[in-house]
C-alpha positions as CSV (number, residue, x, y, z in Angstrom):
1,M,9.3,23.0,-5.1
2,C,6.7,20.8,-3.5
3,T,4.3,19.0,-5.7
4,S,1.3,18.8,-3.4
5,I,0.6,15.3,-4.8
6,I,-0.9,13.2,-2.0
7,E,-3.4,10.4,-1.7
8,I,-4.7,9.0,1.6
9,A,-6.5,5.7,2.0
10,P,-7.8,3.7,5.0
11,A,-5.7,0.6,5.7
12,E,-6.2,-2.7,7.5
13,G,-3.1,-4.7,8.1
14,M,0.2,-4.6,10.0
15,A,3.5,-2.8,9.5
16,K,6.9,-3.4,11.1
17,R,9.4,-0.9,12.5
18,G,12.5,-2.3,14.2
19,D,11.4,-5.5,16.0
20,E,7.8,-4.3,16.6
21,W,4.7,-4.8,14.5
22,F,1.8,-2.4,14.8
23,P,-1.7,-2.3,13.3
24,L,-2.4,0.2,10.5
25,S,-5.0,2.9,10.3
26,H,-4.2,4.4,6.9
27,T,-1.7,4.8,4.1
28,V,-0.3,7.9,2.5
29,V,1.0,7.9,-1.0
30,A,2.8,11.1,-2.2
31,Y,5.2,12.4,-4.8
32,D,7.7,14.8,-3.4
33,H,11.4,15.4,-2.7
34,A,13.2,12.5,-1.2
35,R,13.9,12.9,2.5
36,H,16.3,10.0,3.0
37,A,17.0,8.3,-0.4
38,P,19.8,10.0,-2.4
39,L,17.3,10.7,-5.2
40,G,15.3,13.7,-6.5
41,D,11.6,13.5,-6.4
42,V,10.2,10.1,-5.3
43,I,7.0,8.3,-4.6
44,T,6.7,7.9,-0.9
45,L,4.6,5.3,0.9
46,D,3.8,5.7,4.5
47,F,2.0,3.1,6.5
48,I,0.6,4.7,9.6
49,N,-1.4,4.2,12.8
50,A,-2.8,7.6,13.7
51,A,-3.9,6.4,17.2
52,L,-0.3,5.6,18.2
53,E,2.7,7.9,18.8
54,P,4.0,9.8,15.7
55,G,6.8,7.2,15.2
56,A,4.2,4.5,14.4
57,R,4.9,4.5,10.7
58,A,6.8,2.6,8.2
59,G,8.0,4.7,5.3
60,I,9.4,3.9,1.8
61,E,10.8,6.2,-0.9
62,L,10.8,4.8,-4.4
63,T,11.8,6.1,-7.8
64,L,8.9,6.7,-10.1
65,E,10.0,3.7,-12.3
66,T,10.2,1.4,-9.2
67,A,6.8,2.6,-8.1
68,K,5.4,1.7,-11.6
69,E,7.0,-1.8,-11.3
70,L,5.5,-2.2,-7.8
71,R,2.1,-1.2,-9.1
72,A,2.3,-3.8,-11.9
73,A,3.3,-6.5,-9.4
74,L,0.5,-5.5,-7.1
75,D,-2.0,-5.7,-10.0
76,R,-0.8,-9.2,-10.9
77,A,-0.9,-10.4,-7.3
78,I,-4.3,-8.9,-6.7
79,A,-5.7,-10.5,-9.9
80,A,-4.3,-13.9,-8.8
81,A,-5.6,-13.5,-5.3
82,E,-9.1,-12.6,-6.6
83,F,-9.0,-15.6,-8.9
84,E,-8.0,-17.8,-5.9
85,E,-10.8,-16.4,-3.8
86,T,-13.6,-16.7,-6.4
87,E,-12.6,-19.7,-8.5
88,V,-10.6,-21.9,-6.1
89,R,-12.2,-21.1,-2.8
90,G,-15.6,-20.2,-4.1
91,K,-15.8,-16.9,-2.2
92,G,-17.0,-13.5,-3.4
93,T,-18.6,-12.7,-6.7
94,M,-18.0,-13.6,-10.3
95,G,-19.3,-11.2,-12.9
96,G,-22.0,-9.8,-10.5
97,I,-23.2,-13.3,-9.6
98,V,-23.0,-14.1,-5.9
99,R,-21.7,-17.6,-5.3
100,L,-23.1,-19.4,-2.3
101,A,-21.0,-22.0,-0.6
């Protein structure tokens, strides 16, 4: 039974398939049956460029536990990057106060 759990978000960045890198247009996050991993239901991440041929995607299938660990790692990395940008490099905002360089 399909879950119909799907989230789509715009994306800026690059993805790699084989030896080729391609620019991203969006990401798709879903929870459904695994298509390739020998698992049951999985979180799938698809990094896509809709302007290119249908094969312009990089896909990942993760267990729910691995996806949670990835989310936690992303949260930590994002918090550290935001600190780097605001506190170390003086870019962006801090608590609603705009810093001028």
